[in-house]
N, C-alpha and C positions, 0 to 999 in steps of 0.2 A: 503495501500498498504506500503510492507518496505521501509524506508527509508537508502541507498545507504551512506552511511558514507564512506570521502577519507582519509585513514592515508597520501595522496601527502601533503595535502590538509591541512590537520592538522600539517605535518611538514613544510611545507609554513608558516601557522600563527609563528607558535613556530620561528622559520627563520628573520622573519621580524622584529618580535620582540626584540629579539638578534639582529637584527641590528643596528632597535632605540636603545637599551642600548648602545654598543660599540659606533657610533654618538654623543648622549647622553651625554658619556663621554671624544669622543674628545673636546665637546661643552668646557663642565665643565675643561681640560685641560688649550685649548684656552684660557680659563676667566681668568684664575689663574695664568698661567706665559704668556702669550702675546704669545707664537705660538703654534702650533701643535702638537703630539707625535705624532715620525714614530721612524721604527723599522732603516733604512737607510737614507740616505742623501738626497734621490728623495723627498718626497716631500719637502722642501725645493727648490729647482730645482724649481719646480710645483709652488712650493705655489709667487717664486722672479715670474712667465714667465706667473700667471693667475694675471690680473687685480680686479677680483672679488673679497671678504675680504674668507678668509681660512673663517672665523664664518659665512658671510654668505651663503657660502656650505653645508656647516657643518649646516644649518641652514633647507635649500633645501631640504640638502639628509634625515635631523632626518621627515621630514614630511611627503617623498614619503614614507617613509618605513612605517606611521604611519599609513596613508591614506592606502595603502599595508595590514597592518591587521588589521583593521578595516572593509576593505571591506572581507575578507576571514572569518572573527570573524563572521557577513552578512549573509554569504553561510550554517553557521552552519555546516561548513564541510561535502556539501552536491553539484558532482560537477552542477547537473539542480540549483540548488540555487544560482549560481556565478555570480556576478553585471556583464556585460560585459567591465564596464568602468576598473574594474581589472586587468580582460587581456593588456586593451588598453593601460594605462599604464607601465604596467610592461614594454613592446613596449617602450614605449617612453623610461623609462631607459635605455635600451638596445642601442633604437638613439642614446643618450645622450652619451651612453660609445662610439659609435662609436667612438666619438670628442675628448673622452679626451684618449683611452686607444693612439687611432694612433699617439697623440699631446705625450705624453709623448715618443714615440720613435722614429718623427720624429726630433720633435724639442726642448723637452730637454735632449736628447742621454739620460735620466733616468725613472726609473721606479717606483713608489711611492706602498709602502709599502703597507697602510692605501689604497688608491686608487683602487688598483688592489684585497684586501678585498673587497672592496664595490662593486668594479665589478660582483667579485663571486659571493657574495648578491644575484646580477641583475639575471644572469644570472642562479643559481638553480632554482630562484623561479617562472622566467618563465619554466622552464623544470616541474615542480610540477603541476603546472595549468592544464599542458594536452598535449597530441600530439598533440594537431592542435595549439598549438603556437611554435611550436620548429621551421618549415621551413620559419614563417613570420619573427621570430626573427633572427631568419642569414639569412634571406634574407633582413632585415633591419639593419640591424649590417652591415653586407659588404659590402654594400650601400653605404651607410655613411662615411665610412672606406674608402670604395675605391675613394670616392668623396675627402672627406679631404684627402688621401696621394695627388692624383692628384690636387690641389690648387699647388701654387708658394706663400707659404708662408715666404720665407724670403729675407722683405724688404730692399733695398739697403739700407747700411752707407756708409756715408763721411769718408775718414779716420781717422778723429779726431775724431766722433762717434763710435770708433768701439773702440774707450781708453777708452770715457768718460762717457757711458753709467755705465761704470763696479769700479768709481769714487768714493770714500764711502768720501773722505776728501784730500785736497791739500796743501802744504806751496808753499809761494811764497819767492825766495832767495834771492838777494844776483844779481845770474846772473841767468839771462833770457833771453836768446837764446838759449836754450838748456832746454826741457820739459823731465824729466828724470819720469817716472813712475811704482812704484814699485809693484812686483806681490808676497802674502804671505800672510800666515795665521793665522786664531790665536793662530796652535794647533805646531809650528818651533820655535825651538828653534835659529833655525841659522837666521831666518828673525827676532825675538826679536833684537837681536844680531846689523843686522842692521839698527832695526826704534830708538836703539839706538843710534845707533852713531849718529844718526842726532839731537841730542841735545847741540852738543857741534858744529853746523853744519851749522849753517842755508844759506854754499852756493848755494845748489845746490837746484833748485826747480821739487818741489819730486813730485806724485798725487801717492796717498796711494791705492792698485787697488786688496783686499781681496777674496780669490777661498772661502770664507763660511761668515757668520754670522759674524758681530759684532756688541761695540755699539762704541768703544770708541776710540781716540790716544794719547799717555799722550807727548805729546811733543808742545812748543809753539809756533803760529804762525797759529795751526790751522785752516780752513775753510772747514767747511760738508758739500755733497752733498744735495739737500731735496731727493731724493731716489737712491741707484747704484744696479745694479745686480752681484750677486757675478757670477751665469752661465756662464752670457758673458764674466766673464774673466775666467773662467775656459773653455769656447769653445774657446777663443782665445789664453790660450794656447795649447788648441788642435789641431791646424789650424798651429802653428812651431813644432809642433810635439815634444813640452815640457812637460815633464813629469813630473819635478822639481823645484823648491821653495826655498829662490828666486831669483826670475829673474826680474833683471834691464832693460826695453825698456826704450831705450833716443833718441828723439825726434832731430840733429840738422840742422841746414842750408843746410846740408852733404850728411843725410838723414836718415836712424835707426840703433840703436848698440841694438846688447842687449846679456846683460852679464851674465852666470848663476852662485849660490853660491857663496857662503857670503865673499866670501877670493877678487873673480875677484870686486864683486862689492862695500865691503868698500873701495877697492886702488880706481875704477874707484869715487866714490864721493869727494873723496879729495883731485883730481884733476879739476882742471882747463875746461880740454875737455875728454874726456871719448878714448878708445884705442881700436881698432879689434883685438886686438893677444890674443893672450891665455895664463891667469895665474894663477898659480896653479892649473890648474888643468880643469880649466869651461871655456868656453866660453865663443865667443864671435863671434859674429857673423855681414853680414849685413844681414838687412834684407829681400831680397828677394831673398837667399841662405836657402836653409833645411839646419836643428844641423845636423853634420855629426855623423851618426853610432860608436854608441862606445863609444865618448868621454861621459862620464857621470863624473859630477859633482862631491868633494868628500867632499864640506862640502854644502849639502841643502838637502831638506825632497821634499817624495813624494806628490804628488798634490792627488793622491788615499787614501793615511793612513795622520795617526796622527804622529809626530811625536818630541816624548816629551823623550826621551831617556835622555835630557839634564839638566842638573837643567837650574831654571831658565826661567824655557817653557812661556810661552802665557798660560791663564788660558780658556779655547772655551768664545767667543761672547768678548773678550780681545782684546786692540791689543799693550798694554802696560803695563810694572810693578806699 
């Protein structure tokens, strides 16, 4: 009997090995530097929202592709010798991706390029094992995705939780009847100037809510939280229709005041009470009002890109010089 070799299974075996090497490299990077490598900021956002460690997730992924590789290898590239558990495992992979892909779109509001690459490997491997795999795979992925999309996963938060879930550190000042939440990034020079001004100003009570990963703050009297979510801070600014930093949200007995831009924030921090008037082109609006379209601050940085064109800009991963 002539044994028919399958080029598709040969290619599938190669891709499973390639995916294994990719994930093994990612594991090595995590062990070496503590954070996974990603081509965009989506990986950081997704990692913050997933309770399982990225190392554990990648170890499971490595095991998955290794099992697929050895299963394809056992078939000797002959379709009739392909173990049924290999096709079942690949379908299970699509089911898992049916949760992870819509999770990135609906919850994280961003896509992780590395995660999408792994998803691509799983899709192609399902296509390569045979045409009979296409329809079950499509139905399974669609069913899981639709079920996930239909869930109400946005748990209600109190007003206080909406702020504190993104607080990296806090400093209690002599003024305790007002709480200030400073939204900033580690690559914003204007944010750096605001933080530097607090070294000689211990009056305001300030909570620091970065929109990216930071490690420390060079300020006296700082207390750090056990965990914080940069994604929560980005989401809150998005809800407020604010796309520039620094931003200072001040909770007073009368309500909430929003200040945008370095000039307005510096002016507010040296006063005992905030004002809701426009200062130097920056906006300060009550929390119940939307930010006025067209009123753009002249001394801030975009939340979408780095702002390193001014001298003394913070290095990534730091919060103070």
